[in-house]
Rosetta silent file (secondary structure, phi, psi, omega in degrees, C-alpha in Angstrom):
SEQUENCE: MNIITDATAGLKGIANSADTPKERKLREACAGFEAIMINQMLSLARRSAPEGGLIEGGYGEEMFKSMQDDQLAQKMAAGNAMGFGEMLYRQLSQTLNTSSK
SCORE:     score description
SCORE:     0.000 S_00000001
   1 L     0.000  131.784  176.357   11.562   -5.774   -2.469 S_00000001
   2 L  -105.606  113.423  178.232    7.885   -6.565   -2.664 S_00000001
   3 H   -64.531  -31.882 -175.986    5.826   -3.693   -1.463 S_00000001
   4 H   -78.253  -23.109 -171.264    2.605   -5.635   -1.468 S_00000001
   5 H   -65.325  -49.207 -178.639    3.685   -8.556    0.733 S_00000001
   6 H   -85.533  -18.554 -177.941    3.649   -6.767    4.062 S_00000001
   7 H   -69.741  -21.246 -176.322    1.068   -4.272    3.138 S_00000001
   8 H   -76.055  -15.521 -175.577   -1.586   -6.952    2.654 S_00000001
   9 H   -64.319  -32.483  172.312   -1.376   -7.775    6.395 S_00000001
  10 H   -55.408  -54.663 -174.300   -3.623   -4.870    7.252 S_00000001
  11 H   -81.055  -26.023 -179.871   -6.584   -5.834    5.279 S_00000001
  12 H   -64.619  -35.551 -174.976   -5.856   -9.648    5.845 S_00000001
  13 H   -71.699  -18.419  174.128   -6.231   -9.022    9.526 S_00000001
  14 H   -77.323  -24.509 -171.902   -9.733   -7.755    8.785 S_00000001
  15 L   -50.930  137.377  172.742  -10.507  -10.771    6.798 S_00000001
  16 L   -92.448  145.805  179.440  -13.474  -12.687    8.082 S_00000001
  17 L   -66.771  -15.144 -177.499  -13.329  -16.506    8.253 S_00000001
  18 L   -85.612   -7.763 -175.580  -16.509  -16.576    6.190 S_00000001
  19 L   -68.320  139.458  177.631  -14.770  -14.851    3.260 S_00000001
  20 L   -66.651  158.202  168.797  -14.712  -16.636   -0.016 S_00000001
  21 H   -60.429  -30.873  172.809  -11.407  -17.193   -1.816 S_00000001
  22 H   -66.673  -38.541  179.144  -12.316  -14.449   -4.217 S_00000001
  23 H   -64.396  -38.610 -177.583  -13.032  -12.044   -1.256 S_00000001
  24 H   -71.350  -36.223  179.025   -9.629  -12.885    0.205 S_00000001
  25 H   -79.671  -20.578  166.006   -7.782  -12.153   -3.054 S_00000001
  26 H   -66.605  -41.772  174.738   -9.755   -8.998   -3.327 S_00000001
  27 H   -53.201  -47.204 -178.996   -8.747   -7.951    0.111 S_00000001
  28 H   -57.582  -49.983  176.650   -5.086   -8.739   -0.939 S_00000001
  29 H   -64.650  -41.693  175.217   -5.298   -6.650   -4.040 S_00000001
  30 H   -62.137  -34.948  175.030   -6.895   -3.755   -2.335 S_00000001
  31 H   -74.924  -36.370  173.714   -4.173   -3.590    0.348 S_00000001
  32 H   -59.592  -40.012 -179.430   -1.552   -3.988   -2.434 S_00000001
  33 H   -72.721  -34.319 -177.760   -3.049   -0.996   -4.333 S_00000001
  34 H   -64.471  -37.685 -178.665   -3.214    1.105   -1.054 S_00000001
  35 H   -69.280  -33.862  176.682    0.532    0.383   -0.575 S_00000001
  36 H   -63.563  -49.671 -177.430    1.344    1.323   -4.120 S_00000001
  37 H   -65.185  -37.612  172.774   -0.653    4.541   -3.874 S_00000001
  38 H   -60.792  -44.538  179.600    1.055    5.448   -0.549 S_00000001
  39 H   -59.890  -38.947  174.184    4.345    4.783   -2.089 S_00000001
  40 H   -64.040  -49.193 -179.719    3.649    6.930   -4.890 S_00000001
  41 H   -63.300  -42.827 -178.889    2.481    9.946   -2.661 S_00000001
  42 H   -60.365  -45.544  179.028    5.695    9.570   -0.579 S_00000001
  43 H   -61.872  -40.692 -177.656    7.920    9.617   -3.673 S_00000001
  44 H   -70.185  -37.724 -179.549    6.215   12.639   -5.077 S_00000001
  45 H   -63.766  -32.884  177.479    6.311   14.393   -1.694 S_00000001
  46 H   -70.562  -37.577  177.912   10.135   13.675   -1.439 S_00000001
  47 H   -58.908  -34.082 -171.875   10.635   15.093   -4.989 S_00000001
  48 L   -82.994  -12.028  176.603    9.067   18.356   -3.931 S_00000001
  49 L   -78.902  138.993 -179.659   11.543   18.818   -1.000 S_00000001
  50 L   -62.464  133.594  179.625   14.517   20.982   -1.769 S_00000001
  51 L   -99.096  160.427  178.885   17.739   19.215   -2.445 S_00000001
  52 L   115.174 -179.544 -174.815   21.276   20.100   -1.654 S_00000001
  53 L   139.308 -159.939 -177.888   23.202   20.779    1.537 S_00000001
  54 L   -69.524  -45.881 -171.334   26.750   20.223    2.732 S_00000001
  55 L  -125.639  130.181  172.766   27.132   16.755    1.279 S_00000001
  56 L   -81.882  123.230 -178.650   25.529   15.304   -1.796 S_00000001
  57 L   -78.361  -24.326  178.401   24.460   11.653   -1.248 S_00000001
  58 H    72.675 -149.910 -173.539   24.412   10.564   -4.796 S_00000001
  59 H   -72.032  -33.703  177.563   23.100    7.283   -5.997 S_00000001
  60 H   -60.747  -44.595  177.937   23.392    5.566   -2.568 S_00000001
  61 H   -61.866  -48.308 -178.793   21.256    8.269   -0.927 S_00000001
  62 H   -58.817  -40.847  174.500   18.641    8.023   -3.577 S_00000001
  63 H   -60.672  -46.662  178.740   18.506    4.191   -3.221 S_00000001
  64 H   -56.965  -43.724 -178.188   18.113    4.525    0.584 S_00000001
  65 H   -68.439  -33.912  175.464   15.318    7.034    0.335 S_00000001
  66 H   -63.206  -48.746  178.787   13.512    4.797   -2.102 S_00000001
  67 H   -62.261  -41.119  174.948   13.806    1.834    0.138 S_00000001
  68 H   -55.995  -45.042  173.726   12.779    4.008    3.088 S_00000001
  69 H   -62.103  -42.662  175.376    9.645    5.045    1.185 S_00000001
  70 H   -60.471  -46.756  174.623    8.874    1.577    0.339 S_00000001
  71 H   -60.382  -42.984  179.559    8.975    0.392    3.994 S_00000001
  72 H   -64.114  -38.924  176.203    7.002    3.325    5.217 S_00000001
  73 H   -63.209  -43.964  173.729    4.280    2.626    2.635 S_00000001
  74 H   -55.968  -47.777  178.664    4.045   -0.955    3.655 S_00000001
  75 H   -62.384  -43.113 -173.794    3.765   -0.149    7.363 S_00000001
  76 H   -63.536  -40.870 -168.029    1.144    2.623    6.613 S_00000001
  77 H   -79.559  -33.294  177.883   -0.842    0.331    4.404 S_00000001
  78 H   -72.845  -26.181  177.946   -0.698   -2.676    6.879 S_00000001
  79 L   -82.940    2.533 -176.017   -1.742   -0.352    9.641 S_00000001
  80 L    48.250   50.627 -171.875   -4.663    0.566    7.462 S_00000001
  81 L   -75.469  -39.628  176.650   -3.604    4.252    8.188 S_00000001
  82 L   -87.090  -38.243 -175.291   -5.302    5.776    5.087 S_00000001
  83 L    73.204   19.380  169.855   -8.121    3.391    4.508 S_00000001
  84 H   -61.647  -43.584 -178.699   -7.961    3.469    0.718 S_00000001
  85 H   -64.580  -34.833 -176.231   -7.762   -0.284    0.672 S_00000001
  86 H   -74.144  -44.272  174.389  -10.646   -0.808    2.996 S_00000001
  87 H   -60.104  -43.427 -179.728  -12.936    1.745    0.942 S_00000001
  88 H   -55.998  -49.199 -178.425  -11.859    0.011   -2.265 S_00000001
  89 H   -56.367  -44.741 -177.021  -12.670   -3.268   -0.868 S_00000001
  90 H   -61.479  -41.383 -173.920  -16.162   -2.235    0.298 S_00000001
  91 H   -77.423  -39.979 -173.435  -16.938   -0.734   -3.066 S_00000001
  92 H   -75.819  -33.716 -170.123  -15.574   -3.658   -5.229 S_00000001
  93 H   -71.629  -22.121  178.285  -16.938   -6.471   -2.848 S_00000001
  94 H   -69.646  -38.776 -175.599  -20.554   -5.045   -3.598 S_00000001
  95 H   -71.189  -42.468  179.224  -19.807   -5.540   -7.312 S_00000001
  96 H   -54.583  -48.238 -172.407  -18.251   -8.994   -6.516 S_00000001
  97 H   -75.758  -29.325 -173.729  -21.243  -10.138   -4.481 S_00000001
  98 H   -79.853  -35.842 -172.572  -23.912   -8.703   -7.117 S_00000001
  99 H   -83.932  -17.109 -178.214  -22.002  -10.413  -10.044 S_00000001
 100 L   -90.496   -5.568  179.387  -21.827  -13.837   -8.227 S_00000001
 101 L   -89.879    0.000    0.000  -25.486  -14.055   -7.704 S_00000001
């Protein structure tokens, strides 16, 4: 599973047709970074929840939860829910535009 593939859809949708190839790559990188950050937050939140119960799920349950976190992170990043990627893009695009002049 590639967490970055679906996540870049959010910032790609914002992409302007006047974007240079460098700006498009920057948008994709920022969206991917947002997806990774959200995935880490979800994983840490899941670890803080108490475990146990009637039935222990074992390795299969851990794998399912990990896949679920990946998908949720992708959807959240694609929807630009947190806005990390967009803020990062704005900050880095200023540096990109300054250095290209």
